[in-house]
KEMI-340586 format. One record per residue (C-alpha): residue number from 1; z, y, x. Coordinates in steps of 0.2 Angstrom, whole numbers, plus 2048, in hexadecimal, padded with zeros to 3 digits. Example, Ala and Ser with C-alpha at 12.3 -4.5 7.8 and 13.67 -1.06 7.14 Angstrom:
+-----+-----+-----+-----+
| seq |   z |   y |   x |
+-----+-----+-----+-----+
|   1 | 827 | 7EA | 83E |
|   2 | 824 | 7FB | 844 |
+-----+-----+-----+-----+
//
This chain:
+-----+-----+-----+-----+
| seq |   z |   y |   x |
+-----+-----+-----+-----+
|   1 | 2AF | 204 | BD2 |
|   2 | 2A9 | 20F | BDE |
|   3 | 2B1 | 221 | BE2 |
|   4 | 2A9 | 231 | BE2 |
|   5 | 2B6 | 23F | BE8 |
|   6 | 2AF | 251 | BEE |
|   7 | 2B2 | 260 | BF8 |
|   8 | 2AD | 271 | BEE |
|   9 | 2B1 | 280 | BF7 |
|  10 | 2AA | 292 | BF2 |
|  11 | 29E | 298 | BFD |
|  12 | 2A2 | 2AA | C00 |
|  13 | 2AF | 2A8 | C11 |
|  14 | 2B1 | 29C | C1F |
|  15 | 2BC | 28B | C1B |
|  16 | 2CF | 28E | C22 |
|  17 | 2D8 | 27F | C23 |
|  18 | 2DE | 27E | C14 |
|  19 | 2CD | 279 | C0D |
|  20 | 2C9 | 26D | C1C |
|  21 | 2D7 | 263 | C17 |
|  22 | 2D6 | 260 | C06 |
|  23 | 2C2 | 25A | C0D |
|  24 | 2CB | 24E | C17 |
|  25 | 2D7 | 247 | C0C |
|  26 | 2C5 | 248 | BFE |
|  27 | 2BB | 23D | C0D |
|  28 | 2C9 | 232 | C12 |
|  29 | 2C8 | 22B | C01 |
|  30 | 2B9 | 227 | BFE |
|  31 | 2B9 | 220 | C0F |
|  32 | 2C6 | 216 | C0A |
|  33 | 2BE | 210 | BFD |
|  34 | 2AB | 20E | C06 |
|  35 | 2B3 | 200 | C10 |
|  36 | 2B9 | 1F9 | C00 |
|  37 | 2AF | 1F9 | BEF |
|  38 | 2A7 | 208 | BF4 |
|  39 | 2A8 | 21C | BF6 |
|  40 | 29E | 22A | BF7 |
|  41 | 2A5 | 23D | BFD |
|  42 | 29C | 24C | BF8 |
|  43 | 299 | 25E | BFA |
|  44 | 297 | 26C | BEC |
|  45 | 292 | 27B | BF0 |
|  46 | 29D | 284 | BE3 |
|  47 | 28E | 296 | BE4 |
|  48 | 291 | 29A | BD2 |
|  49 | 297 | 2AC | BD8 |
|  50 | 287 | 2B6 | BDD |
|  51 | 28E | 2C5 | BE2 |
|  52 | 29A | 2BB | BF1 |
|  53 | 290 | 2AA | BF5 |
|  54 | 286 | 2AC | C04 |
|  55 | 27E | 2A1 | C0F |
|  56 | 284 | 2A4 | C1F |
|  57 | 291 | 29D | C19 |
|  58 | 289 | 28D | C11 |
|  59 | 282 | 28A | C24 |
|  60 | 294 | 28B | C2B |
|  61 | 29D | 27D | C20 |
|  62 | 292 | 272 | C1F |
|  63 | 28F | 276 | C34 |
|  64 | 2A5 | 276 | C34 |
|  65 | 2A4 | 266 | C2B |
|  66 | 297 | 25B | C35 |
|  67 | 2A3 | 262 | C44 |
|  68 | 2B2 | 258 | C3E |
|  69 | 2A8 | 24C | C37 |
|  70 | 2AB | 24B | C25 |
|  71 | 298 | 248 | C23 |
|  72 | 293 | 248 | C10 |
|  73 | 28C | 23A | C06 |
|  74 | 280 | 247 | BFB |
|  75 | 283 | 25D | BF8 |
|  76 | 280 | 265 | BE8 |
|  77 | 281 | 277 | BE6 |
|  78 | 286 | 27F | BD2 |
|  79 | 274 | 28C | BD6 |
|  80 | 26B | 27D | BD4 |
|  81 | 271 | 278 | BC4 |
|  82 | 277 | 286 | BB7 |
|  83 | 26B | 27D | BA7 |
|  84 | 276 | 26F | BAC |
|  85 | 284 | 27E | BA7 |
|  86 | 27B | 287 | B9A |
|  87 | 279 | 274 | B91 |
|  88 | 28C | 271 | B92 |
|  89 | 28F | 284 | B8B |
|  90 | 282 | 281 | B7C |
|  91 | 28B | 273 | B77 |
|  92 | 29B | 275 | B75 |
|  93 | 298 | 288 | B70 |
|  94 | 292 | 27D | B62 |
|  95 | 2A0 | 271 | B60 |
|  96 | 2AB | 282 | B60 |
|  97 | 2B4 | 27E | B71 |
|  98 | 2AC | 28D | B77 |
|  99 | 2AF | 29F | B6F |
| 100 | 2AC | 2B2 | B74 |
| 101 | 2B8 | 2BF | B79 |
| 102 | 2B5 | 2D1 | B7A |
| 103 | 2C6 | 2DB | B80 |
| 104 | 2C4 | 2E3 | B93 |
| 105 | 2CE | 2DC | BA2 |
| 106 | 2D9 | 2ED | B9C |
| 107 | 2DD | 2E6 | B8D |
| 108 | 2E3 | 2D6 | B94 |
| 109 | 2EE | 2D9 | BA0 |
| 110 | 2F5 | 2E9 | B96 |
| 111 | 2F7 | 2D5 | B8A |
| 112 | 300 | 2CA | B97 |
| 113 | 30D | 2DA | B99 |
| 114 | 311 | 2DA | B8B |
| 115 | 314 | 2CA | B87 |
| 116 | 31F | 2C7 | B96 |
| 117 | 32A | 2D6 | B92 |
| 118 | 32C | 2CD | B83 |
| 119 | 32F | 2BD | B8C |
| 120 | 321 | 2B6 | B87 |
| 121 | 313 | 2AA | B91 |
| 122 | 307 | 2B2 | B94 |
| 123 | 2FA | 2AA | B8E |
| 124 | 2E9 | 2B0 | B86 |
| 125 | 2EE | 2B3 | B6F |
| 126 | 2E0 | 2AF | B6A |
| 127 | 2DC | 2C0 | B62 |
| 128 | 2C6 | 2BC | B64 |
| 129 | 2CA | 2AB | B57 |
| 130 | 2CC | 2B6 | B4A |
| 131 | 2BD | 2C2 | B4A |
| 132 | 2B0 | 2C2 | B3B |
| 133 | 29F | 2C0 | B41 |
| 134 | 29F | 2D3 | B3B |
| 135 | 2AC | 2DA | B47 |
| 136 | 2A4 | 2CF | B53 |
| 137 | 295 | 2D8 | B51 |
| 138 | 29B | 2EA | B4E |
| 139 | 2A1 | 2E7 | B63 |
| 140 | 292 | 2E2 | B69 |
| 141 | 285 | 2EE | B5F |
| 142 | 296 | 2F9 | B6D |
| 143 | 28A | 2F1 | B7A |
| 144 | 29C | 2E6 | B7E |
| 145 | 297 | 2D6 | B85 |
| 146 | 2A3 | 2C9 | B83 |
| 147 | 2AB | 2BA | B8F |
| 148 | 2AA | 2A9 | B89 |
| 149 | 2BE | 2A0 | B87 |
| 150 | 2BE | 28A | B87 |
| 151 | 2C7 | 285 | B78 |
| 152 | 2D5 | 27D | B7D |
| 153 | 2DC | 271 | B6E |
| 154 | 2F3 | 274 | B6B |
| 155 | 2F1 | 261 | B63 |
| 156 | 2E9 | 257 | B70 |
| 157 | 2F8 | 257 | B7E |
| 158 | 2F2 | 255 | B8F |
| 159 | 2F7 | 248 | B9A |
| 160 | 2F2 | 23E | BA7 |
| 161 | 2F8 | 234 | BBB |
| 162 | 2FA | 23D | BC7 |
| 163 | 2F5 | 235 | BD8 |
| 164 | 301 | 23E | BE1 |
| 165 | 30D | 245 | BD3 |
| 166 | 310 | 23A | BC8 |
| 167 | 30B | 23B | BB5 |
| 168 | 306 | 24F | BAF |
| 169 | 30B | 255 | BA0 |
| 170 | 306 | 266 | B96 |
| 171 | 309 | 26C | B86 |
| 172 | 2F5 | 274 | B82 |
| 173 | 2FD | 281 | B79 |
| 174 | 305 | 287 | B89 |
| 175 | 2F6 | 28A | B8F |
| 176 | 2E9 | 299 | B91 |
| 177 | 2D9 | 296 | B89 |
| 178 | 2CB | 298 | B9A |
| 179 | 2BE | 2A2 | B99 |
| 180 | 2B1 | 29B | BA2 |
| 181 | 2A2 | 2A5 | B9F |
| 182 | 2A4 | 2B7 | BA3 |
| 183 | 29A | 2C4 | B9C |
| 184 | 28C | 2C7 | BA6 |
| 185 | 288 | 2B2 | BA2 |
| 186 | 28E | 2AD | BB4 |
| 187 | 29D | 2A3 | BB4 |
| 188 | 2A9 | 29D | BBB |
| 189 | 2B5 | 28C | BC5 |
| 190 | 2B9 | 284 | BB6 |
| 191 | 2A9 | 27E | BA8 |
| 192 | 29E | 278 | BB9 |
| 193 | 2AB | 271 | BC1 |
| 194 | 2AD | 262 | BB3 |
| 195 | 29A | 265 | BAE |
| 196 | 295 | 260 | BC3 |
| 197 | 2A6 | 252 | BC4 |
| 198 | 29B | 248 | BB2 |
| 199 | 28B | 24C | BB9 |
| 200 | 28D | 244 | BCD |
| 201 | 299 | 237 | BC5 |
| 202 | 2AA | 23D | BCF |
| 203 | 2B7 | 230 | BCD |
| 204 | 2C5 | 23A | BD7 |
| 205 | 2C6 | 24A | BD8 |
| 206 | 2D7 | 24E | BE7 |
| 207 | 2DD | 25E | BE8 |
| 208 | 2E9 | 26D | BEB |
| 209 | 2F9 | 26F | BDF |
| 210 | 2F5 | 281 | BDD |
| 211 | 2E5 | 279 | BD0 |
| 212 | 2EF | 26F | BC5 |
| 213 | 2F0 | 278 | BB4 |
| 214 | 2DE | 27A | BB8 |
| 215 | 2DE | 266 | BBA |
| 216 | 2E6 | 269 | BA6 |
| 217 | 2D9 | 272 | B9E |
| 218 | 2CC | 26A | BA7 |
| 219 | 2D3 | 258 | B9F |
| 220 | 2CE | 260 | B91 |
| 221 | 2BE | 263 | B96 |
| 222 | 2B8 | 255 | B9B |
| 223 | 2BF | 24E | B88 |
| 224 | 2B4 | 25C | B80 |
| 225 | 2A4 | 258 | B89 |
| 226 | 2A5 | 247 | B84 |
| 227 | 2AB | 23D | B98 |
| 228 | 2BB | 235 | B9E |
| 229 | 2C3 | 23E | BA9 |
| 230 | 2C3 | 23A | BBD |
| 231 | 2D6 | 235 | BC2 |
| 232 | 2DF | 247 | BCB |
| 233 | 2EC | 246 | BDA |
| 234 | 2F1 | 257 | BDF |
| 235 | 2F7 | 258 | BF2 |
| 236 | 306 | 266 | BF7 |
| 237 | 2FE | 277 | C00 |
| 238 | 2FE | 27B | C10 |
| 239 | 30D | 288 | C1B |
| 240 | 310 | 28E | C2A |
| 241 | 31A | 288 | C34 |
| 242 | 32A | 294 | C2B |
| 243 | 328 | 28B | C1D |
| 244 | 320 | 29A | C14 |
| 245 | 30D | 29A | C0E |
| 246 | 303 | 2A5 | C1C |
| 247 | 2F5 | 2AE | C18 |
| 248 | 2F1 | 2A7 | C2C |
| 249 | 2EC | 296 | C23 |
| 250 | 2E1 | 2A1 | C16 |
| 251 | 2D6 | 2A4 | C27 |
| 252 | 2DB | 29A | C35 |
| 253 | 2CB | 28B | C33 |
| 254 | 2BE | 284 | C42 |
| 255 | 2BA | 295 | C49 |
| 256 | 2CB | 296 | C4D |
| 257 | 2CA | 281 | C53 |
| 258 | 2BC | 284 | C5F |
| 259 | 2BF | 293 | C65 |
| 260 | 2D2 | 28B | C6E |
| 261 | 2C7 | 27E | C70 |
| 262 | 2D1 | 273 | C64 |
| 263 | 2C9 | 260 | C63 |
| 264 | 2C4 | 25C | C51 |
| 265 | 2CC | 24A | C54 |
| 266 | 2DB | 254 | C56 |
| 267 | 2D8 | 25E | C47 |
| 268 | 2D4 | 250 | C39 |
| 269 | 2E5 | 245 | C43 |
| 270 | 2EF | 255 | C3D |
| 271 | 2EA | 257 | C2D |
| 272 | 2E8 | 248 | C2B |
| 273 | 2F9 | 240 | C29 |
| 274 | 301 | 251 | C24 |
| 275 | 30A | 256 | C12 |
| 276 | 30B | 240 | C14 |
| 277 | 317 | 236 | C19 |
| 278 | 30F | 22D | C2A |
| 279 | 311 | 234 | C39 |
| 280 | 304 | 23F | C40 |
| 281 | 2FF | 23A | C4F |
| 282 | 2F1 | 23C | C5C |
| 283 | 2E5 | 22F | C56 |
| 284 | 2D2 | 231 | C59 |
| 285 | 2CB | 223 | C52 |
| 286 | 2C6 | 229 | C3C |
| 287 | 2C5 | 218 | C3A |
| 288 | 2D8 | 215 | C3A |
| 289 | 2DC | 225 | C32 |
| 290 | 2D1 | 221 | C25 |
| 291 | 2D8 | 20E | C23 |
| 292 | 2EE | 212 | C23 |
| 293 | 2E6 | 225 | C15 |
| 294 | 2F2 | 220 | C03 |
| 295 | 2F3 | 22C | BF8 |
| 296 | 306 | 224 | BF6 |
| 297 | 30C | 22C | C04 |
| 298 | 30B | 240 | C02 |
| 299 | 319 | 247 | BFA |
| 300 | 31B | 255 | BF0 |
| 301 | 320 | 262 | BFE |
| 302 | 316 | 26E | C07 |
| 303 | 30F | 268 | C15 |
| 304 | 313 | 273 | C25 |
| 305 | 306 | 277 | C31 |
| 306 | 30A | 279 | C43 |
| 307 | 2FD | 27E | C50 |
| 308 | 30A | 279 | C5C |
| 309 | 306 | 269 | C54 |
| 310 | 2F8 | 269 | C56 |
| 311 | 2F6 | 26D | C68 |
| 312 | 302 | 25D | C6B |
| 313 | 2F8 | 253 | C63 |
| 314 | 2E6 | 259 | C6A |
| 315 | 2EB | 25A | C7A |
| 316 | 2F1 | 246 | C78 |
| 317 | 2E0 | 243 | C6F |
| 318 | 2D8 | 24B | C7F |
| 319 | 2DF | 240 | C8B |
| 320 | 2DA | 232 | C84 |
| 321 | 2C5 | 239 | C85 |
| 322 | 2BD | 22B | C8A |
| 323 | 2AF | 230 | C98 |
| 324 | 2A1 | 22F | C8D |
| 325 | 2A7 | 238 | C7E |
| 326 | 2A8 | 249 | C89 |
| 327 | 29B | 247 | C98 |
| 328 | 290 | 254 | C95 |
| 329 | 29F | 261 | C90 |
| 330 | 2A3 | 25C | CA1 |
| 331 | 29E | 26A | CB0 |
| 332 | 28F | 266 | CB6 |
| 333 | 293 | 253 | CC7 |
| 334 | 2A4 | 252 | CC0 |
| 335 | 2A4 | 23E | CBD |
| 336 | 2B1 | 231 | CB4 |
| 337 | 2BB | 232 | CC3 |
| 338 | 2BD | 246 | CC0 |
| 339 | 2BE | 243 | CB2 |
| 340 | 2CD | 235 | CB3 |
| 341 | 2D4 | 23D | CC3 |
| 342 | 2D6 | 24E | CB6 |
| 343 | 2D7 | 248 | CA4 |
| 344 | 2EC | 249 | CA4 |
| 345 | 2EC | 25D | CAB |
| 346 | 2E4 | 264 | C9D |
| 347 | 2E6 | 269 | C8B |
| 348 | 2D6 | 26C | C85 |
| 349 | 2C8 | 267 | C8F |
| 350 | 2C4 | 27A | C8F |
| 351 | 2CE | 27A | C9E |
| 352 | 2C4 | 26B | CA9 |
| 353 | 2BC | 278 | CAD |
| 354 | 2C9 | 281 | CBB |
| 355 | 2D1 | 271 | CBF |
| 356 | 2BF | 26B | CC5 |
| 357 | 2C0 | 27B | CCC |
| 358 | 2CE | 275 | CDA |
| 359 | 2C1 | 266 | CE0 |
| 360 | 2B0 | 270 | CE1 |
| 361 | 2BB | 281 | CEA |
| 362 | 2BB | 28D | CEF |
| 363 | 2D2 | 289 | CF2 |
| 364 | 2DA | 298 | CF8 |
| 365 | 2E9 | 28E | CFC |
| 366 | 2FC | 29A | D02 |
| 367 | 300 | 29F | D10 |
| 368 | 30A | 293 | D19 |
| 369 | 31B | 291 | D27 |
| 370 | 318 | 28E | D38 |
| 371 | 31E | 27E | D35 |
| 372 | 314 | 278 | D25 |
| 373 | 304 | 27F | D31 |
| 374 | 307 | 273 | D3C |
| 375 | 308 | 260 | D31 |
| 376 | 2FA | 268 | D24 |
| 377 | 2EF | 266 | D38 |
| 378 | 2F6 | 257 | D3F |
| 379 | 2F1 | 251 | D2A |
| 380 | 2E0 | 259 | D2D |
| 381 | 2DF | 24C | D3D |
| 382 | 2E5 | 23F | D33 |
| 383 | 2D8 | 240 | D26 |
| 384 | 2CC | 235 | D35 |
| 385 | 2D4 | 228 | D33 |
| 386 | 2DB | 227 | D20 |
| 387 | 2C9 | 22E | D19 |
| 388 | 2D1 | 231 | D05 |
| 389 | 2DD | 225 | D05 |
| 390 | 2EC | 230 | CFE |
| 391 | 2FB | 224 | D02 |
| 392 | 2F6 | 221 | D14 |
| 393 | 2F1 | 234 | D18 |
| 394 | 303 | 237 | D10 |
| 395 | 30B | 22A | D16 |
| 396 | 304 | 22B | D26 |
| 397 | 30B | 23E | D28 |
| 398 | 31C | 238 | D23 |
| 399 | 31E | 22C | D32 |
| 400 | 316 | 23B | D3C |
| 401 | 320 | 249 | D36 |
| 402 | 331 | 241 | D2F |
| 403 | 32C | 24D | D24 |
| 404 | 32F | 245 | D0E |
| 405 | 32E | 249 | CFD |
| 406 | 328 | 25F | CF8 |
| 407 | 329 | 265 | D08 |
| 408 | 319 | 256 | D0A |
| 409 | 311 | 259 | CFC |
| 410 | 316 | 26A | CF8 |
| 411 | 30A | 26E | D07 |
| 412 | 2FD | 264 | D06 |
| 413 | 2F8 | 265 | CF3 |
| 414 | 2FB | 278 | CF6 |
| 415 | 2EF | 27B | D06 |
| 416 | 2E0 | 26E | CFE |
| 417 | 2E1 | 272 | CEC |
| 418 | 2EB | 285 | CEC |
| 419 | 2F6 | 281 | CDF |
| 420 | 307 | 27A | CDA |
| 421 | 304 | 26E | CD1 |
| 422 | 2F4 | 265 | CC7 |
| 423 | 2EC | 252 | CC9 |
| 424 | 2F1 | 243 | CD0 |
| 425 | 2EE | 248 | CE1 |
| 426 | 2EA | 235 | CE5 |
| 427 | 2DB | 237 | CDB |
| 428 | 2D3 | 248 | CDE |
| 429 | 2D5 | 247 | CF4 |
| 430 | 2C5 | 23C | CF0 |
| 431 | 2C0 | 244 | CE3 |
| 432 | 2BE | 257 | CF2 |
| 433 | 2B8 | 24D | D01 |
| 434 | 2C0 | 247 | D11 |
| 435 | 2B5 | 256 | D1A |
| 436 | 2B9 | 263 | D0C |
| 437 | 2CD | 25E | D0D |
| 438 | 2CA | 25F | D20 |
| 439 | 2C3 | 271 | D21 |
| 440 | 2D2 | 277 | D12 |
| 441 | 2DD | 26F | D20 |
| 442 | 2D8 | 275 | D2C |
| 443 | 2D8 | 288 | D22 |
| 444 | 2EA | 28A | D1A |
| 445 | 2F1 | 285 | D2E |
| 446 | 2E7 | 291 | D35 |
+-----+-----+-----+-----+
//
């Protein structure tokens, strides 16, 4: 059977790291299935909230998924599917599975406070079900438009075998009948999502554990709609390094990663394994992550997101990038030899320009001691015979001066690069060139 997953963001803001992780795991699940019996990863834009949804966020969501390499196999927009929701609503209304309620938000809040004060669960008391037709007409005559709730079947036990959490059981009598439609006719999340999953053929819903109680309710919605519910799996939520839910994680997204120079492959490599028993490794080949993806490896403990771990993964991935993968992102004039020389010294690709400047110049060497100056003059002369062979140059200079170790190498590096450390000089010297190297040595020698 073809596995169909979906990522369903609301375009009311930019994607944050938690959203990205959910999208990635659904993409991985679909891609792994595609290699076997078939799989599809769908993007569903949940834009029924017309007041808060923005087209700019829709475009940003698409752009972020594209940057990460999570290309959907199809896209749907809830704002274009309203007729489906109306039809499902009318069906449920005719069957008595949705009912009108007239309480104000203040009245509902007061009810919850009274229930909590009595030590009772703060669930809706179904008072609206006891209203007579005359009482409903009277309220509507007063200009009170109803909101609508889905009526849970208290006799129908709710259970499912969760792909991560195992067997889950809920007593529907301990759950509130959820509001599915507001008084202004607009939709809340629950019913449209279930209708879409049926219509789009979604087979697997992988989402955060904060949706577990939503799943319990939606399972009865699927039944009421005459459909089989998808397989559900609920993963632990992301927390910060300190082990607590972090507000910062709610704003940390692709823009922030791009500004820091983080490679998309590093984000994918980290988030693919975060919260699982598998080690986080700098895996740039997404097919490897697809092959190893397994819900059985997911744990129940919160998944800790660590900026420092992301930086380490990113650096390792950058150090493995071949020239062809970065050629169009390098400074003008850099060839493969230059990239291979400089690559071990960069943490993010933006660092390359700074290191490349020691090749293109100009460089400013520090003031040298008289003895160092004499050695630099000798080095400049030896270039005529040693050329750009760093080993030959330093061996000849060592023989001529008796210097070795730091006393031999540091003044040369400082004169040639203006730095105390950096890329391997054996690789840098040919890039600088004999003539330029000689000029730099002579300038530093005074």
